[in-house]
PLY file of the C-alpha trace (Angstrom):
ply
format ascii 1.0
element vertex 478
property float x
property float y
property float z
element edge 477
property int vertex1
property int vertex2
end_header
51.24 117.71 -219.50
52.25 114.59 -218.09
49.42 113.03 -219.67
49.28 114.44 -222.84
53.27 113.66 -222.82
52.15 110.17 -222.17
49.47 110.12 -224.89
52.06 111.70 -227.57
54.54 108.53 -226.46
51.15 106.31 -226.82
50.41 107.67 -230.69
53.71 106.81 -231.75
54.23 103.17 -230.11
50.67 102.79 -231.87
52.05 104.21 -235.24
54.77 101.41 -235.08
52.56 98.63 -234.26
50.09 99.62 -237.12
53.09 99.67 -239.80
54.64 96.36 -238.23
51.27 94.83 -237.92
50.38 96.36 -241.35
53.95 94.59 -242.88
52.95 91.47 -241.47
49.64 91.21 -242.69
50.43 92.48 -246.50
53.19 89.84 -246.58
50.93 86.84 -245.46
47.94 88.13 -247.98
50.74 88.81 -250.70
52.37 85.74 -250.17
48.67 83.83 -250.00
47.98 85.35 -253.28
50.87 84.60 -254.36
50.40 80.99 -253.89
46.84 81.13 -255.45
48.32 82.62 -258.55
51.04 79.67 -258.71
48.77 77.40 -257.98
46.48 78.08 -260.71
49.22 78.20 -263.22
50.26 74.92 -261.69
46.75 73.37 -262.63
46.83 75.16 -266.11
50.07 73.58 -266.88
48.79 70.42 -265.84
45.89 70.46 -268.00
48.44 71.65 -270.65
50.98 68.75 -270.04
47.60 66.00 -269.95
46.86 67.61 -273.01
50.03 67.28 -275.00
50.40 63.45 -273.89
47.14 62.66 -275.24
47.57 65.16 -278.54
51.23 63.57 -279.14
50.24 60.08 -278.89
47.55 60.10 -281.09
48.99 62.68 -283.66
52.80 61.40 -283.45
52.98 58.50 -281.52
50.94 56.08 -283.25
51.45 57.30 -286.66
55.09 57.55 -286.59
54.67 53.97 -285.47
52.13 52.83 -288.44
54.71 55.07 -291.53
58.05 54.49 -289.62
58.03 51.58 -287.66
60.06 53.08 -285.04
59.84 56.47 -283.14
62.93 59.10 -283.72
62.19 62.48 -283.24
65.25 63.59 -284.69
64.41 62.36 -288.02
63.55 65.48 -290.16
60.25 64.42 -291.12
59.48 63.01 -287.24
60.60 66.12 -286.30
58.58 68.06 -288.26
55.56 65.99 -287.67
55.96 66.32 -283.85
57.21 70.03 -284.27
53.18 70.91 -286.13
51.84 69.02 -283.20
53.38 70.93 -280.37
53.07 74.55 -282.13
49.56 73.57 -282.91
48.59 72.55 -279.36
50.66 75.45 -277.61
49.79 78.04 -279.68
48.39 81.18 -277.62
48.95 79.24 -274.50
52.01 81.72 -273.13
54.80 78.20 -273.77
58.28 79.96 -274.20
60.24 76.54 -274.32
59.15 72.91 -274.74
61.57 70.20 -274.86
61.60 65.90 -274.66
63.90 64.40 -272.75
64.50 60.55 -272.89
64.83 57.93 -270.29
68.99 59.00 -270.57
68.21 62.37 -269.45
68.89 63.44 -273.30
67.19 65.78 -275.63
64.95 64.31 -278.35
63.00 66.99 -279.11
63.01 70.80 -278.45
61.03 74.10 -279.54
64.40 75.26 -280.50
66.58 73.09 -282.73
70.21 74.23 -281.31
69.20 72.55 -277.71
69.59 69.17 -279.74
72.86 70.14 -281.31
74.13 71.42 -277.68
73.16 67.68 -275.91
72.42 69.93 -272.34
71.54 67.04 -269.48
68.35 67.35 -267.87
67.90 69.33 -265.12
67.09 67.46 -261.17
63.54 68.19 -261.67
63.38 66.80 -264.83
64.69 63.30 -263.74
62.23 63.02 -260.86
59.36 63.08 -263.00
61.04 60.60 -264.92
61.38 58.42 -262.32
58.67 59.33 -259.81
56.15 58.80 -262.89
54.55 61.95 -262.14
54.16 65.36 -262.32
56.97 68.13 -260.89
56.85 71.76 -261.12
59.68 73.75 -260.35
59.72 78.11 -260.69
63.10 79.77 -261.82
63.26 83.36 -260.04
65.76 85.85 -261.83
65.49 88.00 -258.60
64.24 87.43 -255.31
61.20 87.71 -254.40
61.69 90.56 -251.69
64.37 92.17 -254.18
61.22 92.04 -257.26
58.81 93.80 -254.55
61.18 96.88 -254.80
61.12 96.42 -258.83
59.17 98.11 -261.09
58.17 97.00 -263.35
59.71 93.72 -263.93
61.43 92.86 -267.21
59.91 89.74 -268.65
61.11 86.30 -267.81
62.32 87.11 -263.98
59.57 84.03 -262.45
59.13 81.39 -265.44
57.18 78.12 -264.47
58.86 75.10 -265.16
56.74 71.73 -265.23
58.30 68.14 -266.18
55.00 65.63 -266.96
56.66 61.94 -267.63
54.69 61.41 -271.27
52.42 58.17 -271.22
51.12 55.77 -273.59
47.18 55.84 -273.93
45.80 52.20 -273.44
42.67 52.85 -274.60
42.47 55.37 -277.80
38.93 56.33 -276.91
39.96 57.45 -272.92
42.80 59.67 -271.86
42.27 58.97 -268.37
43.89 55.38 -268.82
47.38 55.32 -269.22
50.01 53.01 -269.87
53.94 53.33 -268.90
55.86 56.64 -269.55
58.06 56.43 -272.63
59.46 60.45 -272.82
59.67 63.44 -270.38
57.97 66.14 -271.17
59.31 69.79 -270.03
57.77 73.46 -271.35
58.47 76.65 -269.65
56.23 79.42 -269.33
56.84 83.31 -268.67
54.59 84.07 -265.35
56.30 87.31 -264.50
52.77 89.24 -265.12
51.21 87.09 -262.35
53.42 87.41 -259.92
53.97 91.47 -260.79
50.16 91.43 -259.89
50.65 89.70 -256.75
53.75 92.04 -255.71
51.54 95.42 -256.72
48.51 94.07 -254.34
51.17 93.30 -251.50
52.46 96.85 -252.10
48.71 98.51 -252.36
47.90 96.67 -249.00
50.91 98.31 -247.09
50.45 101.71 -248.74
46.94 102.26 -247.98
47.45 101.00 -244.14
50.57 102.95 -243.69
48.52 106.13 -244.94
45.45 105.49 -242.93
47.41 104.75 -239.91
49.34 108.03 -240.57
46.63 110.01 -241.08
44.78 108.71 -237.94
48.43 109.28 -236.38
48.38 112.62 -237.34
44.93 113.53 -236.40
46.17 112.27 -233.16
49.07 114.38 -233.28
46.52 117.42 -234.17
44.54 117.03 -231.49
47.16 116.47 -228.77
49.03 119.30 -229.92
45.65 121.61 -229.91
44.65 119.96 -225.97
48.66 121.11 -225.44
48.11 124.60 -226.61
45.03 125.16 -224.35
46.86 124.32 -221.62
49.33 125.78 -222.36
47.46 129.12 -222.50
45.32 127.67 -219.39
48.36 127.64 -217.57
49.61 130.91 -218.55
46.22 132.71 -218.15
46.20 130.77 -214.15
49.84 132.18 -214.16
48.72 135.31 -215.17
45.40 135.39 -212.40
47.90 134.14 -209.77
49.92 137.19 -210.50
47.41 139.65 -210.26
46.20 138.25 -207.25
49.40 138.45 -205.57
49.83 142.06 -206.94
46.26 142.44 -205.53
46.89 141.33 -202.19
50.03 143.66 -202.30
48.41 146.14 -203.34
45.45 145.61 -201.05
47.99 145.91 -198.15
49.53 149.23 -199.69
46.60 150.52 -199.99
45.37 150.03 -196.54
48.76 150.91 -195.07
48.88 154.14 -197.24
44.60 155.16 -196.07
46.04 155.11 -192.67
48.60 157.32 -193.11
46.78 159.30 -195.24
43.92 159.34 -192.75
46.95 161.12 -190.04
48.02 163.48 -192.78
45.19 164.67 -193.97
44.06 166.66 -190.95
47.19 168.29 -190.05
48.00 169.52 -193.64
44.11 170.79 -193.87
45.57 173.27 -191.11
48.82 174.04 -193.16
46.95 174.82 -196.11
44.29 177.20 -194.51
46.65 178.72 -192.18
48.98 179.03 -195.25
45.65 180.94 -196.79
45.21 182.79 -193.78
49.09 184.28 -193.85
48.64 185.03 -197.79
45.79 187.40 -196.90
46.82 188.92 -194.02
50.30 189.67 -196.00
48.36 191.16 -199.29
50.47 194.10 -200.41
52.73 193.18 -198.01
56.48 192.27 -198.45
57.04 190.20 -201.91
59.52 187.45 -200.73
57.34 186.45 -197.58
54.33 186.16 -200.34
56.04 183.99 -201.80
57.18 181.70 -199.16
53.42 181.45 -197.83
52.33 180.94 -201.29
54.46 177.99 -202.34
53.38 176.75 -198.77
50.15 176.83 -199.76
50.45 175.42 -203.07
52.26 172.66 -201.96
49.98 171.83 -199.11
46.75 171.90 -202.19
49.09 169.71 -204.06
49.88 167.34 -201.11
46.36 167.50 -200.09
45.27 166.37 -203.51
47.58 163.46 -203.43
46.70 162.30 -200.46
43.15 162.24 -201.57
43.74 160.25 -204.41
45.13 157.62 -202.59
42.54 157.09 -200.08
40.22 157.32 -203.69
42.16 154.26 -204.86
42.61 152.59 -201.11
38.57 152.92 -200.58
36.70 153.49 -204.03
33.30 155.00 -203.58
30.45 152.86 -204.24
28.16 154.02 -207.61
24.92 154.89 -206.81
22.40 153.38 -209.18
20.48 155.99 -211.28
19.38 157.12 -214.26
22.67 159.26 -215.75
22.64 161.50 -219.44
26.22 161.01 -220.50
25.77 164.27 -223.11
25.06 165.96 -219.36
27.68 165.01 -217.49
30.39 165.47 -220.46
29.18 169.29 -220.64
29.32 169.72 -216.87
32.99 168.88 -217.12
33.54 170.83 -220.21
31.74 174.16 -218.52
34.51 173.61 -215.22
37.84 173.23 -217.56
36.26 175.88 -219.97
39.03 178.67 -218.16
41.82 176.22 -218.97
40.55 175.57 -222.57
40.41 179.33 -223.38
44.03 179.64 -222.13
45.86 177.38 -223.65
43.47 177.96 -227.11
42.27 174.27 -227.48
39.28 173.66 -229.58
36.55 170.95 -228.20
34.82 169.18 -231.14
31.73 166.78 -230.92
31.89 163.95 -233.21
28.85 163.10 -234.88
26.40 163.89 -231.45
23.48 161.41 -230.97
20.66 163.43 -231.80
18.51 161.57 -228.40
20.24 161.51 -225.39
22.30 158.19 -224.08
21.50 157.24 -220.92
23.38 155.16 -218.54
22.67 153.62 -215.11
25.44 155.06 -212.73
26.40 157.51 -210.17
26.48 161.24 -212.13
29.17 162.09 -209.57
31.77 159.42 -210.51
31.04 159.50 -214.12
31.84 163.29 -213.88
35.03 162.50 -212.51
35.88 160.30 -214.24
35.11 162.31 -217.95
37.02 165.55 -215.87
39.91 163.31 -215.30
40.31 162.02 -218.94
39.88 165.37 -220.58
42.10 167.24 -218.13
44.90 164.85 -218.69
44.33 165.24 -222.43
44.45 169.30 -222.50
47.48 168.72 -220.02
49.28 166.47 -222.79
48.29 169.27 -225.75
50.10 171.83 -223.53
49.06 174.92 -226.20
46.82 175.01 -228.68
44.78 171.56 -229.82
42.23 169.86 -231.01
40.04 167.36 -227.94
37.30 165.25 -230.42
34.58 163.69 -228.45
32.55 161.01 -229.74
29.19 159.82 -228.24
27.00 156.97 -229.98
25.49 153.58 -229.37
26.79 150.40 -230.65
26.24 146.67 -229.98
28.58 144.50 -227.77
27.42 140.74 -227.30
24.02 141.17 -228.47
23.83 144.30 -225.64
23.62 148.17 -226.25
26.65 149.69 -225.02
27.35 153.80 -224.91
30.64 154.49 -226.65
32.46 157.51 -225.49
36.04 158.24 -227.06
37.98 161.00 -226.46
40.73 161.82 -228.63
43.10 164.46 -228.37
46.12 165.82 -231.01
48.83 165.61 -228.78
51.94 163.20 -228.79
49.70 160.24 -227.90
50.56 157.55 -225.25
54.30 155.93 -225.12
53.73 152.57 -227.09
56.11 150.74 -224.36
53.61 152.01 -221.68
50.44 151.18 -222.80
49.87 147.96 -221.07
50.95 149.63 -217.93
49.32 152.48 -218.06
46.44 151.20 -216.04
48.70 149.69 -213.24
48.27 151.94 -210.10
51.33 154.08 -209.27
52.71 153.60 -212.39
53.55 157.24 -214.09
55.26 158.95 -216.75
55.12 162.44 -215.12
57.88 163.87 -212.83
55.13 165.27 -210.35
52.25 162.54 -210.84
50.92 159.80 -208.59
50.25 157.02 -211.60
46.69 157.12 -210.16
44.47 159.08 -212.13
43.98 156.64 -214.42
43.29 153.70 -212.52
41.05 155.68 -210.48
39.51 156.31 -214.14
39.70 152.98 -214.46
37.76 151.61 -211.38
34.87 154.17 -211.61
34.53 152.62 -214.90
35.01 149.00 -214.06
32.16 149.45 -210.92
29.48 150.43 -213.78
30.18 147.19 -215.33
32.14 149.12 -217.77
35.63 148.67 -219.94
37.69 151.36 -220.70
40.93 150.99 -223.50
43.43 153.30 -224.28
45.32 153.66 -227.54
46.29 156.10 -230.04
44.44 157.48 -232.96
45.89 156.40 -236.44
45.92 160.33 -237.34
48.16 160.94 -234.27
47.09 161.88 -230.41
45.88 159.94 -227.15
42.19 157.98 -227.74
40.30 156.05 -224.56
37.58 154.73 -225.32
34.86 153.92 -222.73
32.01 151.56 -223.42
29.10 151.63 -220.49
25.64 149.53 -220.55
22.98 151.79 -222.58
19.83 151.77 -220.81
16.55 153.29 -222.49
15.23 156.69 -222.26
12.88 157.35 -219.35
9.35 157.37 -220.65
7.19 161.02 -220.63
0 1
1 2
2 3
3 4
4 5
5 6
6 7
7 8
8 9
9 10
10 11
11 12
12 13
13 14
14 15
15 16
16 17
17 18
18 19
19 20
20 21
21 22
22 23
23 24
24 25
25 26
26 27
27 28
28 29
29 30
30 31
31 32
32 33
33 34
34 35
35 36
36 37
37 38
38 39
39 40
40 41
41 42
42 43
43 44
44 45
45 46
46 47
47 48
48 49
49 50
50 51
51 52
52 53
53 54
54 55
55 56
56 57
57 58
58 59
59 60
60 61
61 62
62 63
63 64
64 65
65 66
66 67
67 68
68 69
69 70
70 71
71 72
72 73
73 74
74 75
75 76
76 77
77 78
78 79
79 80
80 81
81 82
82 83
83 84
84 85
85 86
86 87
87 88
88 89
89 90
90 91
91 92
92 93
93 94
94 95
95 96
96 97
97 98
98 99
99 100
100 101
101 102
102 103
103 104
104 105
105 106
106 107
107 108
108 109
109 110
110 111
111 112
112 113
113 114
114 115
115 116
116 117
117 118
118 119
119 120
120 121
121 122
122 123
123 124
124 125
125 126
126 127
127 128
128 129
129 130
130 131
131 132
132 133
133 134
134 135
135 136
136 137
137 138
138 139
139 140
140 141
141 142
142 143
143 144
144 145
145 146
146 147
147 148
148 149
149 150
150 151
151 152
152 153
153 154
154 155
155 156
156 157
157 158
158 159
159 160
160 161
161 162
162 163
163 164
164 165
165 166
166 167
167 168
168 169
169 170
170 171
171 172
172 173
173 174
174 175
175 176
176 177
177 178
178 179
179 180
180 181
181 182
182 183
183 184
184 185
185 186
186 187
187 188
188 189
189 190
190 191
191 192
192 193
193 194
194 195
195 196
196 197
197 198
198 199
199 200
200 201
201 202
202 203
203 204
204 205
205 206
206 207
207 208
208 209
209 210
210 211
211 212
212 213
213 214
214 215
215 216
216 217
217 218
218 219
219 220
220 221
221 222
222 223
223 224
224 225
225 226
226 227
227 228
228 229
229 230
230 231
231 232
232 233
233 234
234 235
235 236
236 237
237 238
238 239
239 240
240 241
241 242
242 243
243 244
244 245
245 246
246 247
247 248
248 249
249 250
250 251
251 252
252 253
253 254
254 255
255 256
256 257
257 258
258 259
259 260
260 261
261 262
262 263
263 264
264 265
265 266
266 267
267 268
268 269
269 270
270 271
271 272
272 273
273 274
274 275
275 276
276 277
277 278
278 279
279 280
280 281
281 282
282 283
283 284
284 285
285 286
286 287
287 288
288 289
289 290
290 291
291 292
292 293
293 294
294 295
295 296
296 297
297 298
298 299
299 300
300 301
301 302
302 303
303 304
304 305
305 306
306 307
307 308
308 309
309 310
310 311
311 312
312 313
313 314
314 315
315 316
316 317
317 318
318 319
319 320
320 321
321 322
322 323
323 324
324 325
325 326
326 327
327 328
328 329
329 330
330 331
331 332
332 333
333 334
334 335
335 336
336 337
337 338
338 339
339 340
340 341
341 342
342 343
343 344
344 345
345 346
346 347
347 348
348 349
349 350
350 351
351 352
352 353
353 354
354 355
355 356
356 357
357 358
358 359
359 360
360 361
361 362
362 363
363 364
364 365
365 366
366 367
367 368
368 369
369 370
370 371
371 372
372 373
373 374
374 375
375 376
376 377
377 378
378 379
379 380
380 381
381 382
382 383
383 384
384 385
385 386
386 387
387 388
388 389
389 390
390 391
391 392
392 393
393 394
394 395
395 396
396 397
397 398
398 399
399 400
400 401
401 402
402 403
403 404
404 405
405 406
406 407
407 408
408 409
409 410
410 411
411 412
412 413
413 414
414 415
415 416
416 417
417 418
418 419
419 420
420 421
421 422
422 423
423 424
424 425
425 426
426 427
427 428
428 429
429 430
430 431
431 432
432 433
433 434
434 435
435 436
436 437
437 438
438 439
439 440
440 441
441 442
442 443
443 444
444 445
445 446
446 447
447 448
448 449
449 450
450 451
451 452
452 453
453 454
454 455
455 456
456 457
457 458
458 459
459 460
460 461
461 462
462 463
463 464
464 465
465 466
466 467
467 468
468 469
469 470
470 471
471 472
472 473
473 474
474 475
475 476
476 477
C-alpha cells in the first residue's frame, strides 16, 4: 500500500509537470506563431508601402509638378487627385487609415479630412521613419496579450499594425528600385486582430489538447492505482480472514484435543452409569413409581451425555471417509425409514421434489453420508415440531464444467435466524438450550471430506433450506 501511495503522489507530480510543460510549450508555440503572422503582415505592409510610394510618385507627384508647378496636397484639386491614387491603390487591402506627414511633422494628407483640421502631431515612430529614412512598424494593442488570451471574441481593432514609410523621389521612371531622397513620410494602419486571434486560439487549442490528454492519462493511471489498491485491500482482508481462521482452527484443534482426552475418560464411567440405570429400571419394573422416575431420569441424562461425548469425539477426531460407489437416493431412503416413527408422530409429510429417473451416484462413505442426511432431516423435523412438510430435491447440475449431485432439504418451519446464518457452521454455536453446537459442523465436515459444499439459506416461501453439492460419479456399468 505504501508503494501505491507513492505512485499516487507521483501521478499528481506528473500531472503538474505536464500542465506546466504544456503551458510553457503552448506559450512558446503561440508566440512563435504570432511572430510569424506579424512578420507576414510586416512584409505585406512593406510591399504595400513601396507600391504606394511608386503610385504616388508616378500618378500624383510628377503630374502635379507639371500641372501646378508645386505640390500642395491641401489644395482641393491636388487632394482629390492624391486621394484617388491612394483609394485605388489600397482598395480591398485592409487599410483603415492612411496619412502623409511633412518633414515638420504635420499632416499634409489623410484619408480622413478631419485630421487635416486637427493638425495632429506625428508620433515618435513616424518621426523615427522620417529621420532614419527607413520603414518603421508599430503595433498598437487595445488590451494586453495575456488578457486577450482569455477574451473571446476579440473586438475589432484590438491589435492594429502601424507602418511608417519615407516617400522617396524615383530617379528613373522605369525602375522602382532606384529611389532618391525622402520628401514625405507615409503612415497607414491595418487591423491585424483576426490574425492575432487565430494565433491565440491556436495557443489555446494546444493547451486544451495537452491538458485533456494529460488528464485522461492521469485518470487512467489513478484508475489503475485505485483498482490495485482495492485488489490489495481485498487481498489483505482475505489474508486477515485466513489468519483469523487459522488462529481459530488452532484454538479449536487444541480445544478438541483436550475435549477428546476428557471425553475419552468420561465415556467409560458414563457407559457404566447408563447400563446400571437401565438394569435398575428393568428390576424396578412395576415397583415404586418415584424410584422408577429417578432411574429413568438418570438413564435419559446418561444417554444424552453419551451422545454429547460422541459428538465431541466425532468433531475432534473426524473419520476418514471410505471410497465406494454410493447411491444417494438409497441413503436418503434409509434415513427416512429410521425417521418414520418420528415423522408419523409429528404428522410431517415428506415430499420428493422431482426425483431423478435414474439413480445418482457419488464416491464416498455411505455410513457418513447417512449420518449427515439423517442429522439434517432430524433437525428439520425438530424445527417443525408438529405438522409440516419436508421437501427433498435431488438432481444433477454442472458446476465449473464438473457434474455435481445437488441435494436440497427444505422444511416448513420458522427457518434459520437471519442474524445467525453466517455462524451456524461455527463449532459450539447453537440456538438451542440443550444443543452442543456440533451437529451442523460435523455434517459440514463430512460433506467437505467428500469434496462437496453445503450452504444454509431460507426458502423464499419460508422455512429452512440446506443445499448439498457432491461430485457426481457415473453409474456402474452392468
